[in-house]
All heavy atoms as TSV, in Angstrom:
chain	resi	resn	atom	element	x	y	z
A	1	MET	N	N	-12.958	38.381	51.197
A	1	MET	CA	C	-14.334	38.790	51.127
A	1	MET	C	C	-15.090	38.164	52.291
A	1	MET	O	O	-14.999	36.981	52.532
A	1	MET	CB	C	-14.923	38.337	49.797
A	1	MET	CG	C	-16.398	38.489	49.734
A	1	MET	SD	S	-17.173	38.070	48.158
A	1	MET	CE	C	-16.308	36.638	47.628
A	2	ARG	N	N	-15.856	38.973	52.978
A	2	ARG	CA	C	-16.607	38.518	54.141
A	2	ARG	C	C	-18.085	38.755	53.906
A	2	ARG	O	O	-18.484	39.826	53.512
A	2	ARG	CB	C	-16.153	39.302	55.362
A	2	ARG	CG	C	-16.891	38.950	56.589
A	2	ARG	CD	C	-16.411	39.771	57.744
A	2	ARG	NE	N	-17.146	39.331	58.903
A	2	ARG	CZ	C	-17.202	39.991	60.011
A	2	ARG	NH1	N	-16.567	41.109	60.134
A	2	ARG	NH2	N	-17.884	39.534	61.008
A	3	ARG	N	N	-18.915	37.731	54.152
A	3	ARG	CA	C	-20.363	37.876	54.053
A	3	ARG	C	C	-21.001	37.117	55.197
A	3	ARG	O	O	-20.640	35.985	55.469
A	3	ARG	CB	C	-20.894	37.314	52.742
A	3	ARG	CG	C	-20.648	38.197	51.577
A	3	ARG	CD	C	-21.263	37.582	50.370
A	3	ARG	NE	N	-20.601	36.305	50.124
A	3	ARG	CZ	C	-20.299	35.846	48.943
A	3	ARG	NH1	N	-20.587	36.519	47.878
A	3	ARG	NH2	N	-19.707	34.688	48.808
A	4	ASN	N	N	-21.953	37.755	55.830
A	4	ASN	CA	C	-22.706	37.130	56.902
A	4	ASN	C	C	-24.124	37.674	56.812
A	4	ASN	O	O	-24.331	38.870	56.896
A	4	ASN	CB	C	-22.088	37.468	58.253
A	4	ASN	CG	C	-22.809	36.801	59.395
A	4	ASN	OD1	O	-23.551	35.853	59.194
A	4	ASN	ND2	N	-22.583	37.298	60.589
A	5	VAL	N	N	-25.104	36.806	56.614
A	5	VAL	CA	C	-26.488	37.246	56.464
A	5	VAL	C	C	-27.321	36.654	57.585
A	5	VAL	O	O	-27.209	35.478	57.889
A	5	VAL	CB	C	-27.073	36.807	55.100
A	5	VAL	CG1	C	-28.518	37.237	54.975
A	5	VAL	CG2	C	-26.255	37.368	53.958
A	6	SER	N	N	-28.169	37.481	58.203
A	6	SER	CA	C	-29.114	36.985	59.193
A	6	SER	C	C	-30.486	37.562	58.865
A	6	SER	O	O	-30.596	38.543	58.146
A	6	SER	CB	C	-28.690	37.392	60.610
A	6	SER	OG	O	-28.734	38.791	60.746
A	7	SER	N	N	-31.536	36.942	59.386
A	7	SER	CA	C	-32.881	37.432	59.092
A	7	SER	C	C	-33.737	37.403	60.342
A	7	SER	O	O	-33.491	36.637	61.270
A	7	SER	CB	C	-33.541	36.599	57.993
A	7	SER	OG	O	-33.760	35.288	58.452
A	8	GLN	N	N	-34.775	38.258	60.346
A	8	GLN	CA	C	-35.753	38.311	61.421
A	8	GLN	C	C	-37.113	38.544	60.782
A	8	GLN	O	O	-37.217	39.245	59.793
A	8	GLN	CB	C	-35.451	39.459	62.380
A	8	GLN	CG	C	-34.110	39.374	63.030
A	8	GLN	CD	C	-33.786	40.630	63.813
A	8	GLN	OE1	O	-34.468	41.637	63.716
A	8	GLN	NE2	N	-32.731	40.558	64.594
A	9	ARG	N	N	-38.160	37.978	61.351
A	9	ARG	CA	C	-39.523	38.202	60.849
A	9	ARG	C	C	-40.244	39.165	61.779
A	9	ARG	O	O	-40.213	39.018	62.977
A	9	ARG	CB	C	-40.296	36.896	60.784
A	9	ARG	CG	C	-39.873	36.026	59.660
A	9	ARG	CD	C	-41.102	35.258	59.154
A	9	ARG	NE	N	-40.772	34.540	57.959
A	9	ARG	CZ	C	-40.887	35.041	56.730
A	9	ARG	NH1	N	-41.341	36.249	56.561
A	9	ARG	NH2	N	-40.559	34.337	55.691
A	10	HIS	N	N	-40.890	40.163	61.175
A	10	HIS	CA	C	-41.711	41.125	61.909
A	10	HIS	C	C	-43.043	41.215	61.188
A	10	HIS	O	O	-43.127	41.800	60.114
A	10	HIS	CB	C	-41.052	42.503	61.943
A	10	HIS	CG	C	-39.747	42.523	62.661
A	10	HIS	ND1	N	-39.657	42.453	64.023
A	10	HIS	CD2	C	-38.472	42.582	62.213
A	10	HIS	CE1	C	-38.380	42.487	64.377
A	10	HIS	NE2	N	-37.649	42.557	63.299
A	11	GLY	N	N	-44.079	40.627	61.739
A	11	GLY	CA	C	-45.390	40.657	61.101
A	11	GLY	C	C	-45.355	39.943	59.763
A	11	GLY	O	O	-44.936	38.801	59.663
A	12	CYS	N	N	-45.766	40.624	58.703
A	12	CYS	CA	C	-45.812	40.025	57.367
A	12	CYS	C	C	-44.481	40.135	56.628
A	12	CYS	O	O	-44.284	39.475	55.620
A	12	CYS	CB	C	-46.895	40.707	56.535
A	12	CYS	SG	S	-48.533	40.426	57.182
A	13	GLY	N	N	-43.571	40.981	57.088
A	13	GLY	CA	C	-42.320	41.206	56.375
A	13	GLY	C	C	-41.142	40.515	57.029
A	13	GLY	O	O	-41.227	39.992	58.128
A	14	ALA	N	N	-40.047	40.515	56.316
A	14	ALA	CA	C	-38.805	39.950	56.840
A	14	ALA	C	C	-37.725	41.021	56.767
A	14	ALA	O	O	-37.692	41.822	55.846
A	14	ALA	CB	C	-38.397	38.735	56.041
A	15	HIS	N	N	-36.844	41.034	57.735
A	15	HIS	CA	C	-35.750	41.995	57.823
A	15	HIS	C	C	-34.445	41.211	57.752
A	15	HIS	O	O	-34.245	40.266	58.496
A	15	HIS	CB	C	-35.850	42.764	59.139
A	15	HIS	CG	C	-34.727	43.703	59.378
A	15	HIS	ND1	N	-34.742	44.982	58.916
A	15	HIS	CD2	C	-33.562	43.537	60.017
A	15	HIS	CE1	C	-33.609	45.572	59.268
A	15	HIS	NE2	N	-32.884	44.707	59.944
A	16	PHE	N	N	-33.563	41.597	56.848
A	16	PHE	CA	C	-32.293	40.908	56.656
A	16	PHE	C	C	-31.133	41.843	56.962
A	16	PHE	O	O	-31.183	43.023	56.624
A	16	PHE	CB	C	-32.156	40.412	55.212
A	16	PHE	CG	C	-33.174	39.392	54.839
A	16	PHE	CD1	C	-34.377	39.772	54.297
A	16	PHE	CD2	C	-32.919	38.047	55.046
A	16	PHE	CE1	C	-35.333	38.832	53.943
A	16	PHE	CE2	C	-33.866	37.095	54.708
A	16	PHE	CZ	C	-35.079	37.493	54.151
A	17	ASN	N	N	-30.082	41.315	57.585
A	17	ASN	CA	C	-28.841	42.043	57.846
A	17	ASN	C	C	-27.725	41.360	57.074
A	17	ASN	O	O	-27.680	40.134	57.004
A	17	ASN	CB	C	-28.481	42.027	59.330
A	17	ASN	CG	C	-29.531	42.689	60.177
A	17	ASN	OD1	O	-30.071	43.712	59.818
A	17	ASN	ND2	N	-29.827	42.084	61.302
A	18	LEU	N	N	-26.812	42.153	56.539
A	18	LEU	CA	C	-25.689	41.616	55.772
A	18	LEU	C	C	-24.427	42.344	56.189
A	18	LEU	O	O	-24.384	43.574	56.194
A	18	LEU	CB	C	-25.939	41.824	54.279
A	18	LEU	CG	C	-24.769	41.562	53.337
A	18	LEU	CD1	C	-24.489	40.064	53.252
A	18	LEU	CD2	C	-25.061	42.110	51.968
A	19	VAL	N	N	-23.390	41.608	56.563
A	19	VAL	CA	C	-22.085	42.185	56.877
A	19	VAL	C	C	-21.141	41.775	55.761
A	19	VAL	O	O	-20.991	40.592	55.465
A	19	VAL	CB	C	-21.559	41.681	58.242
A	19	VAL	CG1	C	-20.164	42.232	58.515
A	19	VAL	CG2	C	-22.519	42.069	59.359
A	20	THR	N	N	-20.501	42.759	55.121
A	20	THR	CA	C	-19.658	42.477	53.964
A	20	THR	C	C	-18.542	43.505	53.831
A	20	THR	O	O	-18.611	44.582	54.414
A	20	THR	CB	C	-20.504	42.452	52.667
A	20	THR	OG1	O	-19.682	42.084	51.570
A	20	THR	CG2	C	-21.151	43.791	52.402
A	21	ASP	N	N	-17.541	43.157	53.047
A	21	ASP	CA	C	-16.472	44.096	52.724
A	21	ASP	C	C	-16.730	44.804	51.392
A	21	ASP	O	O	-16.005	45.709	51.021
A	21	ASP	CB	C	-15.125	43.363	52.649
A	21	ASP	CG	C	-14.687	42.846	54.011
A	21	ASP	OD1	O	-15.047	43.474	55.022
A	21	ASP	OD2	O	-13.994	41.824	54.064
A	22	HIS	N	N	-17.756	44.359	50.661
A	22	HIS	CA	C	-18.069	44.978	49.367
A	22	HIS	C	C	-18.572	46.405	49.556
A	22	HIS	O	O	-19.234	46.711	50.530
A	22	HIS	CB	C	-19.146	44.186	48.630
A	22	HIS	CG	C	-18.661	42.904	48.062
A	22	HIS	ND1	N	-17.851	42.836	46.968
A	22	HIS	CD2	C	-18.884	41.629	48.452
A	22	HIS	CE1	C	-17.582	41.575	46.698
A	22	HIS	NE2	N	-18.190	40.820	47.590
A	23	THR	N	N	-18.286	47.260	48.590
A	23	THR	CA	C	-18.814	48.622	48.597
A	23	THR	C	C	-19.672	48.825	47.360
A	23	THR	O	O	-19.269	48.451	46.261
A	23	THR	CB	C	-17.681	49.662	48.606
A	23	THR	OG1	O	-16.853	49.452	47.469
A	23	THR	CG2	C	-16.838	49.556	49.860
A	24	SER	N	N	-20.840	49.339	47.522
A	24	SER	CA	C	-21.820	49.720	46.496
A	24	SER	C	C	-22.444	48.554	45.733
A	24	SER	O	O	-23.426	48.745	45.043
A	24	SER	CB	C	-21.239	50.729	45.503
A	24	SER	OG	O	-20.325	50.117	44.617
A	25	PHE	N	N	-21.953	47.336	45.841
A	25	PHE	CA	C	-22.512	46.209	45.099
A	25	PHE	C	C	-23.947	45.916	45.519
A	25	PHE	O	O	-24.844	45.805	44.686
A	25	PHE	CB	C	-21.646	44.961	45.302
A	25	PHE	CG	C	-22.209	43.723	44.656
A	25	PHE	CD1	C	-22.069	43.524	43.293
A	25	PHE	CD2	C	-22.877	42.779	45.407
A	25	PHE	CE1	C	-22.593	42.394	42.687
A	25	PHE	CE2	C	-23.398	41.642	44.816
A	25	PHE	CZ	C	-23.263	41.453	43.452
A	26	TYR	N	N	-24.210	45.781	46.816
A	26	TYR	CA	C	-25.526	45.375	47.297
A	26	TYR	C	C	-26.576	46.473	47.164
A	26	TYR	O	O	-27.766	46.189	47.108
A	26	TYR	CB	C	-25.434	44.856	48.731
A	26	TYR	CG	C	-24.729	43.529	48.783
A	26	TYR	CD1	C	-23.380	43.439	49.117
A	26	TYR	CD2	C	-25.394	42.365	48.442
A	26	TYR	CE1	C	-22.728	42.220	49.127
A	26	TYR	CE2	C	-24.747	41.138	48.452
A	26	TYR	CZ	C	-23.420	41.079	48.787
A	26	TYR	OH	O	-22.774	39.869	48.792
A	27	GLU	N	N	-26.168	47.741	47.094
A	27	GLU	CA	C	-27.118	48.828	46.904
A	27	GLU	C	C	-27.867	48.684	45.580
A	27	GLU	O	O	-29.002	49.107	45.447
A	27	GLU	CB	C	-26.413	50.184	46.978
A	27	GLU	CG	C	-26.057	50.545	48.403
A	27	GLU	CD	C	-24.619	51.003	48.542
A	27	GLU	OE1	O	-23.830	50.833	47.609
A	27	GLU	OE2	O	-24.300	51.514	49.623
A	28	ARG	N	N	-27.249	48.063	44.601
A	28	ARG	CA	C	-27.903	47.845	43.302
A	28	ARG	C	C	-29.082	46.890	43.410
A	28	ARG	O	O	-29.935	46.848	42.532
A	28	ARG	CB	C	-26.905	47.253	42.306
A	28	ARG	CG	C	-25.771	48.150	41.975
A	28	ARG	CD	C	-24.865	47.472	40.979
A	28	ARG	NE	N	-23.520	47.969	41.150
A	28	ARG	CZ	C	-22.452	47.385	40.678
A	28	ARG	NH1	N	-22.551	46.270	39.990
A	28	ARG	NH2	N	-21.266	47.910	40.871
A	29	TYR	N	N	-29.113	46.096	44.465
A	29	TYR	CA	C	-30.141	45.064	44.617
A	29	TYR	C	C	-31.073	45.323	45.801
A	29	TYR	O	O	-31.668	44.407	46.352
A	29	TYR	CB	C	-29.471	43.691	44.748
A	29	TYR	CG	C	-28.637	43.385	43.528
A	29	TYR	CD1	C	-27.257	43.571	43.556
A	29	TYR	CD2	C	-29.232	42.984	42.343
A	29	TYR	CE1	C	-26.487	43.323	42.421
A	29	TYR	CE2	C	-28.478	42.745	41.206
A	29	TYR	CZ	C	-27.111	42.912	41.258
A	29	TYR	OH	O	-26.359	42.687	40.128
A	30	GLY	N	N	-31.196	46.587	46.201
A	30	GLY	CA	C	-32.172	46.962	47.214
A	30	GLY	C	C	-31.683	46.973	48.651
A	30	GLY	O	O	-32.451	47.253	49.559
A	31	TRP	N	N	-30.403	46.660	48.896
A	31	TRP	CA	C	-29.856	46.717	50.241
A	31	TRP	C	C	-29.528	48.171	50.566
A	31	TRP	O	O	-29.122	48.936	49.704
A	31	TRP	CB	C	-28.596	45.871	50.353
A	31	TRP	CG	C	-28.859	44.406	50.267
A	31	TRP	CD1	C	-28.967	43.669	49.127
A	31	TRP	CD2	C	-29.051	43.505	51.345
A	31	TRP	NE1	N	-29.208	42.355	49.433
A	31	TRP	CE2	C	-29.267	42.226	50.785
A	31	TRP	CE3	C	-29.057	43.647	52.729
A	31	TRP	CZ2	C	-29.487	41.111	51.573
A	31	TRP	CZ3	C	-29.269	42.513	53.508
A	31	TRP	CH2	C	-29.483	41.281	52.930
A	32	GLN	N	N	-29.672	48.562	51.834
A	32	GLN	CA	C	-29.368	49.924	52.274
A	32	GLN	C	C	-28.209	49.883	53.267
A	32	GLN	O	O	-28.255	49.139	54.254
A	32	GLN	CB	C	-30.599	50.537	52.933
A	32	GLN	CG	C	-30.386	51.930	53.432
A	32	GLN	CD	C	-31.621	52.485	54.123
A	32	GLN	OE1	O	-32.570	51.757	54.409
A	32	GLN	NE2	N	-31.605	53.760	54.400
A	33	PHE	N	N	-27.169	50.691	52.998
A	33	PHE	CA	C	-26.038	50.769	53.930
A	33	PHE	C	C	-26.542	51.341	55.251
A	33	PHE	O	O	-27.257	52.331	55.286
A	33	PHE	CB	C	-24.931	51.660	53.354
A	33	PHE	CG	C	-23.815	51.902	54.325
A	33	PHE	CD1	C	-22.919	50.896	54.632
A	33	PHE	CD2	C	-23.674	53.127	54.939
A	33	PHE	CE1	C	-21.888	51.107	55.539
A	33	PHE	CE2	C	-22.650	53.358	55.845
A	33	PHE	CZ	C	-21.757	52.343	56.144
A	34	TYR	N	N	-26.165	50.697	56.362
A	34	TYR	CA	C	-26.623	51.126	57.677
A	34	TYR	C	C	-25.496	51.781	58.478
A	34	TYR	O	O	-25.637	52.902	58.946
A	34	TYR	CB	C	-27.200	49.930	58.434
A	34	TYR	CG	C	-27.865	50.295	59.728
A	34	TYR	CD1	C	-29.075	50.974	59.741
A	34	TYR	CD2	C	-27.288	49.968	60.944
A	34	TYR	CE1	C	-29.682	51.329	60.920
A	34	TYR	CE2	C	-27.884	50.299	62.140
A	34	TYR	CZ	C	-29.091	50.982	62.124
A	34	TYR	OH	O	-29.682	51.324	63.314
A	35	CYS	N	N	-24.366	51.083	58.635
A	35	CYS	CA	C	-23.243	51.636	59.387
A	35	CYS	C	C	-22.031	50.711	59.236
A	35	CYS	O	O	-22.125	49.641	58.672
A	35	CYS	CB	C	-23.585	51.810	60.863
A	35	CYS	SG	S	-23.878	50.266	61.754
A	36	MET	N	N	-20.903	51.149	59.764
A	36	MET	CA	C	-19.697	50.320	59.811
A	36	MET	C	C	-19.708	49.546	61.135
A	36	MET	O	O	-20.127	50.079	62.163
A	36	MET	CB	C	-18.439	51.178	59.718
A	36	MET	CG	C	-18.307	51.941	58.418
A	36	MET	SD	S	-18.222	50.897	56.959
A	36	MET	CE	C	-16.559	50.227	57.101
A	37	VAL	N	N	-19.270	48.289	61.096
A	37	VAL	CA	C	-19.230	47.443	62.290
A	37	VAL	C	C	-17.877	46.760	62.371
A	37	VAL	O	O	-17.177	46.602	61.376
A	37	VAL	CB	C	-20.356	46.376	62.274
A	37	VAL	CG1	C	-21.717	47.021	62.354
A	37	VAL	CG2	C	-20.251	45.486	61.052
A	38	GLN	N	N	-17.522	46.364	63.588
A	38	GLN	CA	C	-16.255	45.662	63.789
A	38	GLN	C	C	-16.465	44.590	64.846
A	38	GLN	O	O	-16.898	44.879	65.955
A	38	GLN	CB	C	-15.174	46.641	64.232
A	38	GLN	CG	C	-13.802	46.040	64.292
A	38	GLN	CD	C	-12.739	47.098	64.509
A	38	GLN	OE1	O	-13.042	48.272	64.662
A	38	GLN	NE2	N	-11.497	46.688	64.526
A	39	GLY	N	N	-16.184	43.339	64.487
A	39	GLY	CA	C	-16.357	42.223	65.408
A	39	GLY	C	C	-15.214	42.127	66.400
A	39	GLY	O	O	-14.141	42.698	66.202
A	40	ASP	N	N	-15.440	41.400	67.465
A	40	ASP	CA	C	-14.393	41.168	68.461
A	40	ASP	C	C	-13.211	40.483	67.798
A	40	ASP	O	O	-13.361	39.494	67.098
A	40	ASP	CB	C	-14.914	40.286	69.591
A	40	ASP	CG	C	-15.967	40.981	70.438
A	40	ASP	OD1	O	-16.000	42.224	70.442
A	40	ASP	OD2	O	-16.748	40.271	71.090
A	41	GLY	N	N	-12.023	41.016	67.992
A	41	GLY	CA	C	-10.814	40.436	67.438
A	41	GLY	C	C	-10.574	40.777	65.973
A	41	GLY	O	O	-9.572	40.355	65.405
A	42	GLU	N	N	-11.483	41.511	65.338
A	42	GLU	CA	C	-11.329	41.910	63.936
A	42	GLU	C	C	-10.475	43.174	63.862
A	42	GLU	O	O	-10.651	44.096	64.647
A	42	GLU	CB	C	-12.691	42.193	63.299
A	42	GLU	CG	C	-13.618	40.998	63.268
A	42	GLU	CD	C	-13.347	40.088	62.098
A	42	GLU	OE1	O	-12.866	40.584	61.068
A	42	GLU	OE2	O	-13.613	38.887	62.240
A	43	GLU	N	N	-9.550	43.202	62.917
A	43	GLU	CA	C	-8.710	44.384	62.748
A	43	GLU	C	C	-9.387	45.450	61.894
A	43	GLU	O	O	-9.173	46.635	62.095
A	43	GLU	CB	C	-7.380	43.989	62.116
A	43	GLU	CG	C	-6.527	43.133	63.017
A	43	GLU	CD	C	-5.184	42.814	62.401
A	43	GLU	OE1	O	-4.777	43.509	61.449
A	43	GLU	OE2	O	-4.549	41.864	62.864
A	44	GLU	N	N	-10.184	45.030	60.926
A	44	GLU	CA	C	-10.822	45.946	59.984
A	44	GLU	C	C	-12.328	46.016	60.225
A	44	GLU	O	O	-12.952	45.045	60.649
A	44	GLU	CB	C	-10.582	45.479	58.541
A	44	GLU	CG	C	-9.128	45.399	58.148
A	44	GLU	CD	C	-8.482	46.765	58.011
A	44	GLU	OE1	O	-9.173	47.701	57.580
A	44	GLU	OE2	O	-7.296	46.882	58.330
A	45	SER	N	N	-12.915	47.174	59.919
A	45	SER	CA	C	-14.366	47.328	59.977
A	45	SER	C	C	-14.992	46.795	58.696
A	45	SER	O	O	-14.355	46.766	57.645
A	45	SER	CB	C	-14.735	48.811	60.128
A	45	SER	OG	O	-14.271	49.302	61.359
A	46	SER	N	N	-16.233	46.368	58.791
A	46	SER	CA	C	-16.994	45.901	57.642
A	46	SER	C	C	-18.271	46.719	57.536
A	46	SER	O	O	-18.685	47.385	58.478
A	46	SER	CB	C	-17.358	44.428	57.799
A	46	SER	OG	O	-16.202	43.636	57.819
A	47	ARG	N	N	-18.917	46.636	56.391
A	47	ARG	CA	C	-20.140	47.392	56.142
A	47	ARG	C	C	-21.356	46.551	56.527
A	47	ARG	O	O	-21.432	45.391	56.187
A	47	ARG	CB	C	-20.222	47.768	54.672
A	47	ARG	CG	C	-19.057	48.646	54.241
A	47	ARG	CD	C	-19.044	48.865	52.750
A	47	ARG	NE	N	-20.142	49.686	52.281
A	47	ARG	CZ	C	-20.172	51.022	52.305
A	47	ARG	NH1	N	-19.130	51.668	52.774
A	47	ARG	NH2	N	-21.208	51.685	51.861
A	48	LEU	N	N	-22.313	47.156	57.246
A	48	LEU	CA	C	-23.559	46.495	57.613
A	48	LEU	C	C	-24.664	47.060	56.732
A	48	LEU	O	O	-24.860	48.279	56.681
A	48	LEU	CB	C	-23.889	46.722	59.083
A	48	LEU	CG	C	-25.241	46.201	59.567
A	48	LEU	CD1	C	-25.315	44.684	59.435
A	48	LEU	CD2	C	-25.498	46.624	60.988
A	49	TYR	N	N	-25.344	46.177	56.013
A	49	TYR	CA	C	-26.466	46.557	55.160
A	49	TYR	C	C	-27.740	45.951	55.718
A	49	TYR	O	O	-27.711	44.914	56.386
A	49	TYR	CB	C	-26.272	46.008	53.737
A	49	TYR	CG	C	-25.239	46.734	52.941
A	49	TYR	CD1	C	-23.909	46.329	52.959
A	49	TYR	CD2	C	-25.581	47.818	52.138
A	49	TYR	CE1	C	-22.953	46.982	52.216
A	49	TYR	CE2	C	-24.627	48.474	51.390
A	49	TYR	CZ	C	-23.315	48.055	51.429
A	49	TYR	OH	O	-22.371	48.704	50.691
A	50	ILE	N	N	-28.886	46.596	55.447
A	50	ILE	CA	C	-30.189	46.062	55.828
A	50	ILE	C	C	-31.076	45.987	54.599
A	50	ILE	O	O	-30.900	46.745	53.641
A	50	ILE	CB	C	-30.857	46.913	56.937
A	50	ILE	CG1	C	-31.036	48.358	56.479
A	50	ILE	CG2	C	-30.068	46.851	58.220
A	50	ILE	CD1	C	-31.832	49.205	57.446
A	51	HIS	N	N	-32.012	45.039	54.621
A	51	HIS	CA	C	-32.980	44.894	53.540
A	51	HIS	C	C	-34.275	44.391	54.141
A	51	HIS	O	O	-34.279	43.442	54.928
A	51	HIS	CB	C	-32.469	43.895	52.505
A	51	HIS	CG	C	-33.326	43.785	51.288
A	51	HIS	ND1	N	-33.424	44.800	50.374
A	51	HIS	CD2	C	-34.117	42.794	50.850
A	51	HIS	CE1	C	-34.231	44.433	49.405
A	51	HIS	NE2	N	-34.675	43.216	49.671
A	52	THR	N	N	-35.383	45.050	53.818
A	52	THR	CA	C	-36.693	44.659	54.330
A	52	THR	C	C	-37.560	44.216	53.171
A	52	THR	O	O	-37.614	44.889	52.146
A	52	THR	CB	C	-37.352	45.832	55.082
A	52	THR	OG1	O	-36.468	46.262	56.109
A	52	THR	CG2	C	-38.674	45.419	55.679
A	53	MET	N	N	-38.223	43.090	53.342
A	53	MET	CA	C	-39.114	42.567	52.308
A	53	MET	C	C	-40.534	42.565	52.816
A	53	MET	O	O	-40.793	42.415	53.942
A	53	MET	CB	C	-38.722	41.160	51.926
A	53	MET	CG	C	-37.319	41.085	51.389
A	53	MET	SD	S	-36.871	39.409	51.035
A	53	MET	CE	C	-37.058	39.425	49.279
């Protein structure tokens, strides 16, 4: 299982990115699937989710 979360602030809100191997779990909690990503040296792609507060 792979998880990596980062955040950025834009004005009054915050934007979060999440890279994970989970499917459909984070959508239950307000995360939106964005695209598939693959890091340097990684054999498998992972799912990138975004969440704005």
